[in-house]
ZADO-1210 file (C-alpha; in nm, 4 decimals, padded with zeros to 6 digits):
<atoms>
<atom x="13.0554" y="19.4140" z="00.2199" code="UNK" pos="1"/>
<atom x="13.0087" y="19.1337" z="00.4355" code="UNK" pos="2"/>
<atom x="13.1840" y="19.0760" z="00.7789" code="UNK" pos="3"/>
<atom x="13.3678" y="18.7678" z="00.6236" code="UNK" pos="4"/>
<atom x="13.5173" y="18.9685" z="00.3301" code="UNK" pos="5"/>
<atom x="13.6031" y="19.2743" z="00.5772" code="UNK" pos="6"/>
<atom x="13.7817" y="19.0262" z="00.8138" code="UNK" pos="7"/>
<atom x="13.9740" y="18.8715" z="00.5142" code="UNK" pos="8"/>
<atom x="14.3541" y="18.9314" z="00.5310" code="UNK" pos="9"/>
<atom x="14.4671" y="18.9336" z="00.1579" code="UNK" pos="10"/>
<atom x="14.8404" y="18.8556" z="00.1087" code="UNK" pos="11"/>
<atom x="15.0675" y="18.8371" z="-00.1859" code="UNK" pos="12"/>
<atom x="15.2229" y="18.5170" z="-00.3233" code="UNK" pos="13"/>
<atom x="15.5735" y="18.6495" z="-00.2141" code="UNK" pos="14"/>
<atom x="15.4399" y="18.6698" z="00.1575" code="UNK" pos="15"/>
<atom x="15.2498" y="18.3551" z="00.1413" code="UNK" pos="16"/>
<atom x="15.5886" y="18.1787" z="-00.0218" code="UNK" pos="17"/>
<atom x="15.7946" y="18.2925" z="00.2913" code="UNK" pos="18"/>
<atom x="15.5229" y="18.1908" z="00.5348" code="UNK" pos="19"/>
<atom x="15.5115" y="17.8190" z="00.3554" code="UNK" pos="20"/>
<atom x="15.8724" y="17.8070" z="00.3097" code="UNK" pos="21"/>
<atom x="15.8690" y="17.7448" z="-00.0651" code="UNK" pos="22"/>
<atom x="15.9247" y="17.9411" z="-00.3947" code="UNK" pos="23"/>
<atom x="15.6732" y="18.1789" z="-00.5628" code="UNK" pos="24"/>
<atom x="15.6756" y="17.9552" z="-00.8358" code="UNK" pos="25"/>
<atom x="15.5507" y="17.6749" z="-00.6160" code="UNK" pos="26"/>
<atom x="15.2649" y="17.8954" z="-00.4767" code="UNK" pos="27"/>
<atom x="15.1486" y="17.9161" z="-00.8330" code="UNK" pos="28"/>
<atom x="15.1703" y="17.5459" z="-00.8877" code="UNK" pos="29"/>
<atom x="14.9420" y="17.4975" z="-00.5595" code="UNK" pos="30"/>
<atom x="14.7045" y="17.7583" z="-00.7056" code="UNK" pos="31"/>
<atom x="14.6764" y="17.5815" z="-01.0433" code="UNK" pos="32"/>
<atom x="14.6610" y="17.2467" z="-00.8785" code="UNK" pos="33"/>
<atom x="14.3568" y="17.3844" z="-00.6626" code="UNK" pos="34"/>
<atom x="14.5306" y="17.3405" z="-00.3177" code="UNK" pos="35"/>
<atom x="14.5056" y="17.6966" z="-00.2626" code="UNK" pos="36"/>
<atom x="14.2545" y="17.9532" z="-00.4046" code="UNK" pos="37"/>
<atom x="14.3713" y="18.2968" z="-00.5404" code="UNK" pos="38"/>
<atom x="14.1702" y="18.6303" z="-00.5610" code="UNK" pos="39"/>
<atom x="14.2725" y="18.8886" z="-00.8390" code="UNK" pos="40"/>
<atom x="14.3400" y="19.2169" z="-00.7102" code="UNK" pos="41"/>
<atom x="14.4768" y="19.4563" z="-00.9756" code="UNK" pos="42"/>
<atom x="14.6003" y="19.1658" z="-01.2128" code="UNK" pos="43"/>
<atom x="14.7958" y="19.0025" z="-00.9148" code="UNK" pos="44"/>
<atom x="14.7158" y="18.6912" z="-00.7014" code="UNK" pos="45"/>
<atom x="14.6251" y="18.7652" z="-00.3466" code="UNK" pos="46"/>
<atom x="14.5229" y="18.4883" z="-00.0923" code="UNK" pos="47"/>
<atom x="14.2909" y="18.5073" z="00.2174" code="UNK" pos="48"/>
<atom x="14.5571" y="18.4252" z="00.4737" code="UNK" pos="49"/>
<atom x="14.3452" y="18.2009" z="00.7142" code="UNK" pos="50"/>
<atom x="14.1650" y="17.9761" z="00.4424" code="UNK" pos="51"/>
<atom x="14.4792" y="17.9390" z="00.2398" code="UNK" pos="52"/>
<atom x="14.7040" y="17.8121" z="00.5479" code="UNK" pos="53"/>
<atom x="14.4195" y="17.5791" z="00.6486" code="UNK" pos="54"/>
<atom x="14.3943" y="17.4537" z="00.2804" code="UNK" pos="55"/>
<atom x="14.7928" y="17.4003" z="00.2565" code="UNK" pos="56"/>
<atom x="14.7907" y="17.2205" z="00.5753" code="UNK" pos="57"/>
<atom x="14.5084" y="16.9901" z="00.5064" code="UNK" pos="58"/>
<atom x="14.6966" y="16.9294" z="00.1696" code="UNK" pos="59"/>
<atom x="15.0112" y="16.8194" z="00.3522" code="UNK" pos="60"/>
<atom x="14.8299" y="16.6158" z="00.5710" code="UNK" pos="61"/>
<atom x="14.6477" y="16.4418" z="00.3051" code="UNK" pos="62"/>
<atom x="15.0014" y="16.3857" z="00.1217" code="UNK" pos="63"/>
<atom x="15.1547" y="16.2402" z="00.4464" code="UNK" pos="64"/>
<atom x="14.8930" y="16.0106" z="00.4954" code="UNK" pos="65"/>
<atom x="14.8806" y="15.9146" z="00.1010" code="UNK" pos="66"/>
<atom x="14.5733" y="16.0496" z="00.0643" code="UNK" pos="67"/>
<atom x="14.6700" y="16.3123" z="-00.1734" code="UNK" pos="68"/>
<atom x="14.3831" y="16.3816" z="-00.4519" code="UNK" pos="69"/>
<atom x="14.5171" y="16.2943" z="-00.7741" code="UNK" pos="70"/>
<atom x="14.4814" y="16.5131" z="-01.0756" code="UNK" pos="71"/>
<atom x="14.4098" y="16.3779" z="-01.4119" code="UNK" pos="72"/>
<atom x="14.7464" y="16.3919" z="-01.5151" code="UNK" pos="73"/>
<atom x="14.8814" y="16.1974" z="-01.2233" code="UNK" pos="74"/>
<atom x="14.5974" y="15.9411" z="-01.3029" code="UNK" pos="75"/>
<atom x="14.7121" y="15.9287" z="-01.6648" code="UNK" pos="76"/>
<atom x="15.0769" y="15.8923" z="-01.5714" code="UNK" pos="77"/>
<atom x="14.9874" y="15.6010" z="-01.3181" code="UNK" pos="78"/>
<atom x="14.7723" y="15.4263" z="-01.5667" code="UNK" pos="79"/>
<atom x="15.0757" y="15.4828" z="-01.8148" code="UNK" pos="80"/>
<atom x="15.3131" y="15.3138" z="-01.5856" code="UNK" pos="81"/>
<atom x="15.0756" y="15.0161" z="-01.4711" code="UNK" pos="82"/>
<atom x="15.0128" y="14.9463" z="-01.8383" code="UNK" pos="83"/>
<atom x="15.4125" y="14.9685" z="-01.9115" code="UNK" pos="84"/>
<atom x="15.4812" y="14.7302" z="-01.5913" code="UNK" pos="85"/>
<atom x="15.1942" y="14.4945" z="-01.7516" code="UNK" pos="86"/>
<atom x="15.3620" y="14.4836" z="-02.0922" code="UNK" pos="87"/>
<atom x="15.6906" y="14.4276" z="-01.9439" code="UNK" pos="88"/>
<atom x="15.5792" y="14.1295" z="-01.7275" code="UNK" pos="89"/>
<atom x="15.3761" y="14.0086" z="-02.0317" code="UNK" pos="90"/>
<atom x="15.7087" y="14.0321" z="-02.2747" code="UNK" pos="91"/>
<atom x="15.9122" y="13.8804" z="-02.0079" code="UNK" pos="92"/>
<atom x="15.6606" y="13.5653" z="-01.9879" code="UNK" pos="93"/>
<atom x="15.6835" y="13.5308" z="-02.3496" code="UNK" pos="94"/>
<atom x="16.0494" y="13.5279" z="-02.3696" code="UNK" pos="95"/>
<atom x="16.0543" y="13.2659" z="-02.0938" code="UNK" pos="96"/>
<atom x="15.7969" y="13.0559" z="-02.2795" code="UNK" pos="97"/>
<atom x="15.9992" y="13.0981" z="-02.5914" code="UNK" pos="98"/>
<atom x="16.3223" y="12.9966" z="-02.4028" code="UNK" pos="99"/>
<atom x="16.1367" y="12.7110" z="-02.2290" code="UNK" pos="100"/>
<atom x="16.0258" y="12.5819" z="-02.5932" code="UNK" pos="101"/>
<atom x="16.3823" y="12.6522" z="-02.6890" code="UNK" pos="102"/>
<atom x="16.5185" y="12.4130" z="-02.4331" code="UNK" pos="103"/>
<atom x="16.2701" y="12.1256" z="-02.4894" code="UNK" pos="104"/>
<atom x="16.3582" y="12.1307" z="-02.8260" code="UNK" pos="105"/>
<atom x="15.9994" y="12.2495" z="-02.9370" code="UNK" pos="106"/>
<atom x="16.1530" y="12.5889" z="-03.1264" code="UNK" pos="107"/>
<atom x="16.4933" y="12.6046" z="-03.2852" code="UNK" pos="108"/>
<atom x="16.6618" y="12.9639" z="-03.3224" code="UNK" pos="109"/>
<atom x="16.7433" y="13.0490" z="-03.6926" code="UNK" pos="110"/>
<atom x="17.1371" y="13.0393" z="-03.6238" code="UNK" pos="111"/>
<atom x="17.0849" y="12.6695" z="-03.4908" code="UNK" pos="112"/>
<atom x="16.9035" y="12.5664" z="-03.8015" code="UNK" pos="113"/>
<atom x="17.1543" y="12.7325" z="-04.0269" code="UNK" pos="114"/>
<atom x="17.4305" y="12.5572" z="-03.8489" code="UNK" pos="115"/>
<atom x="17.2954" y="12.2443" z="-03.8857" code="UNK" pos="116"/>
<atom x="17.1851" y="12.2786" z="-04.2393" code="UNK" pos="117"/>
<atom x="17.5367" y="12.4295" z="-04.3074" code="UNK" pos="118"/>
<atom x="17.6776" y="12.0892" z="-04.1529" code="UNK" pos="119"/>
<atom x="17.4493" y="11.8603" z="-04.3693" code="UNK" pos="120"/>
<atom x="17.5494" y="12.0842" z="-04.6889" code="UNK" pos="121"/>
<atom x="17.9240" y="12.0165" z="-04.6209" code="UNK" pos="122"/>
<atom x="17.8659" y="11.6356" z="-04.5669" code="UNK" pos="123"/>
<atom x="17.6761" y="11.6350" z="-04.8850" code="UNK" pos="124"/>
<atom x="17.9734" y="11.8175" z="-05.0480" code="UNK" pos="125"/>
<atom x="18.2028" y="11.5716" z="-04.9301" code="UNK" pos="126"/>
<atom x="18.0402" y="11.2788" z="-05.0611" code="UNK" pos="127"/>
<atom x="18.0036" y="11.4361" z="-05.3852" code="UNK" pos="128"/>
<atom x="18.3746" y="11.5436" z="-05.3950" code="UNK" pos="129"/>
<atom x="18.4656" y="11.1840" z="-05.3081" code="UNK" pos="130"/>
<atom x="18.3033" y="11.0481" z="-05.5962" code="UNK" pos="131"/>
<atom x="18.5744" y="11.1108" z="-05.8669" code="UNK" pos="132"/>
<atom x="18.8356" y="10.9292" z="-05.6463" code="UNK" pos="133"/>
<atom x="18.6026" y="10.6388" z="-05.5712" code="UNK" pos="134"/>
<atom x="18.4913" y="10.5734" z="-05.9348" code="UNK" pos="135"/>
<atom x="18.8240" y="10.6332" z="-06.1202" code="UNK" pos="136"/>
<atom x="18.9587" y="10.2748" z="-06.0943" code="UNK" pos="137"/>
<atom x="18.6133" y="10.1225" z="-06.1415" code="UNK" pos="138"/>
<atom x="18.5386" y="10.3342" z="-06.4303" code="UNK" pos="139"/>
<atom x="18.8722" y="10.2945" z="-06.5809" code="UNK" pos="140"/>
<atom x="18.8701" y="09.9076" z="-06.5957" code="UNK" pos="141"/>
<atom x="18.5018" y="09.9168" z="-06.7619" code="UNK" pos="142"/>
<atom x="18.4824" y="09.8933" z="-07.1361" code="UNK" pos="143"/>
<atom x="18.1173" y="10.0387" z="-07.2301" code="UNK" pos="144"/>
<atom x="17.9473" y="10.3523" z="-07.1693" code="UNK" pos="145"/>
<atom x="17.6643" y="10.1927" z="-07.0408" code="UNK" pos="146"/>
<atom x="17.8745" y="09.9786" z="-06.7947" code="UNK" pos="147"/>
<atom x="18.0292" y="10.3238" z="-06.6782" code="UNK" pos="148"/>
<atom x="17.7087" y="10.4928" z="-06.6792" code="UNK" pos="149"/>
<atom x="17.5579" y="10.1976" z="-06.4468" code="UNK" pos="150"/>
<atom x="17.8549" y="10.2151" z="-06.1956" code="UNK" pos="151"/>
<atom x="17.8265" y="10.5848" z="-06.1351" code="UNK" pos="152"/>
<atom x="17.4453" y="10.5716" z="-06.1023" code="UNK" pos="153"/>
<atom x="17.5201" y="10.3032" z="-05.8192" code="UNK" pos="154"/>
<atom x="17.7676" y="10.5302" z="-05.6294" code="UNK" pos="155"/>
<atom x="17.5013" y="10.8258" z="-05.6802" code="UNK" pos="156"/>
<atom x="17.2343" y="10.6107" z="-05.5513" code="UNK" pos="157"/>
<atom x="17.4589" y="10.5099" z="-05.2508" code="UNK" pos="158"/>
<atom x="17.5034" y="10.8758" z="-05.1685" code="UNK" pos="159"/>
<atom x="17.1229" y="10.9216" z="-05.1946" code="UNK" pos="160"/>
<atom x="17.0549" y="10.6493" z="-04.9513" code="UNK" pos="161"/>
<atom x="17.3070" y="10.7733" z="-04.6940" code="UNK" pos="162"/>
<atom x="17.1063" y="11.1134" z="-04.7350" code="UNK" pos="163"/>
<atom x="16.7670" y="10.9627" z="-04.6982" code="UNK" pos="164"/>
<atom x="16.8941" y="10.8091" z="-04.3568" code="UNK" pos="165"/>
<atom x="16.9686" y="11.1548" z="-04.2216" code="UNK" pos="166"/>
<atom x="16.7514" y="11.2336" z="-03.9242" code="UNK" pos="167"/>
<atom x="16.6666" y="11.5213" z="-03.7259" code="UNK" pos="168"/>
<atom x="16.8517" y="11.4926" z="-03.3918" code="UNK" pos="169"/>
<atom x="16.6976" y="11.6607" z="-03.1215" code="UNK" pos="170"/>
<atom x="17.0025" y="11.6124" z="-02.8949" code="UNK" pos="171"/>
<atom x="17.2176" y="11.7936" z="-03.0946" code="UNK" pos="172"/>
<atom x="16.9880" y="12.1050" z="-03.1093" code="UNK" pos="173"/>
<atom x="16.9807" y="12.0750" z="-02.7357" code="UNK" pos="174"/>
<atom x="17.3502" y="12.0719" z="-02.7215" code="UNK" pos="175"/>
<atom x="17.3727" y="12.3953" z="-02.9346" code="UNK" pos="176"/>
<atom x="17.1340" y="12.5649" z="-02.6891" code="UNK" pos="177"/>
<atom x="17.3155" y="12.4517" z="-02.3845" code="UNK" pos="178"/>
<atom x="17.6548" y="12.5518" z="-02.5548" code="UNK" pos="179"/>
<atom x="17.5038" y="12.9126" z="-02.6387" code="UNK" pos="180"/>
<atom x="17.3755" y="12.9377" z="-02.2798" code="UNK" pos="181"/>
<atom x="17.7000" y="12.8675" z="-02.1549" code="UNK" pos="182"/>
<atom x="17.5719" y="12.5706" z="-01.9651" code="UNK" pos="183"/>
<atom x="17.8066" y="12.2670" z="-01.9260" code="UNK" pos="184"/>
<atom x="17.7097" y="11.9198" z="-02.0610" code="UNK" pos="185"/>
<atom x="17.5409" y="11.7118" z="-01.7980" code="UNK" pos="186"/>
<atom x="17.6966" y="11.3834" z="-01.7698" code="UNK" pos="187"/>
<atom x="17.4650" y="11.0701" z="-01.8207" code="UNK" pos="188"/>
<atom x="17.5815" y="10.9103" z="-01.5170" code="UNK" pos="189"/>
<atom x="17.4902" y="11.2090" z="-01.2816" code="UNK" pos="190"/>
<atom x="17.6739" y="11.4408" z="-01.0535" code="UNK" pos="191"/>
<atom x="18.0162" y="11.3165" z="-00.9060" code="UNK" pos="192"/>
<atom x="17.9673" y="11.1775" z="-00.5582" code="UNK" pos="193"/>
<atom x="18.2616" y="11.2568" z="-00.3318" code="UNK" pos="194"/>
</atoms>
């Protein structure tokens, strides 16, 4: 037995917990993390008091100065956190780009396209529904089927001509976006001056 081993003062985890002012469970965690070193004596952890106190003081000092050695789990957690933050920033940037495209009229939400298409369908429906009233008197005075057919064909071509003049209106889409966002219509004259 060497002088160092004979001078070692071995203490149990209960005593060490009382000295450090922590729980016995915390002593076990510190041992598992490698902050303090245990020696097995009769199936129980015992600690050499002087090196254990010095190791714990060094651990606390490093922790205070943000020099705490990171275990692999802490490094993995930090990497996951960094990746999650980067993913969040990337998705926010993507959302902002999509919103900008929408505001600039380069992209439209499906509900806006659906609403505009519905408006067009109702417009077509009203034109078709108006046909009988517009043609009733004209066709009543016509004596041959060929003349009636020609008159009906003229009205149909008129409707198709009206539809062919339908144009995409980017301002209408922008108006819908501003309305959905809760923004007020900006006046063409500019802000009121007081």
